[in-house]
N, C-alpha and C positions, 0 to 999 in steps of 0.2 A: 413023804408029805407030812406036814405038821398037823397037829390036832388043835381044833378050836372048840372051846366049851363056852356055851352061853348059859348063864344062870339068871333065872327070874324067880323072885322070892314070894310073890303073892298073886292072888287072883286079879288084883288091880292092875297088874302088869301084863295081863292076858293080851291086850292089844299090841303091846311091844313084842311079845312072843310071836304073834301072828305076823307082824310086820317083818321081823327078823327071818322067819321061816319062808315067807312069800317073796323075798327080795328078788329071787331069780325069775319068778312068775311076772313081777312087775317089769323087769327088764325085757322079757319076751313080749309082753303086751306092748311096750313102747316100741320095740323092734318091728312088730307087726304093723303098728300105726305108721311108723316111719316108712316102711316098705309100701304101704298103701299110698302114701303121699308121694313117694319116689316114683311109683308107677305113673303118676300124673306129671311130675316135674321132669322126669328123664325120658319117658316113653310116650307122653301125651295121651295116656288112657284116662278116660273119665272115671272118677271114683264111683259115680252113680250107675254107670253102665259100661263095663269093661269093653264091650264091643264097639263103643263109640269113642270118637276123639274128644278130648277135653276142650271146653270153650276157653277162650283167653282169660276170662274172669276166674274160672275154676283153676286154671294153671297158676294164676297169680296168688290165689288164696292158698293153694296147696304149698307153693313155694314159701310163702310167708309163715304158714303154720309150721312147716318143716324146719325153717330157720329158727323160729321161736322155741321149738322143742329142743333143738341143739343148744341154744343159748341157756335155757333153763337147766338142762342137764349139766352143761359146763359150769354154771354157777354152783352146782352141788358137787362139782368135781367128779361127775359121772360121764361115761362115754359108751355109746352103743356099740362101738367098733371093737371094744376090748373083750 
């Protein structure tokens, strides 16, 4: 396996350092959000109460948001499935 070295030269780049180090956490957070929405779009579970079935409006909103997340990630050349 190769080695990757990230170098940041100043305190002003502190936000860039944190973003670089937290990239995997962001992916996991997006995955969790996608799975929450998937629970509604694929299995009909309400996001508000898992023991209830989602209303048609909730299903439509979950599907729309899930598609928009995928489109945004695609625009950045990112993929949750990798």
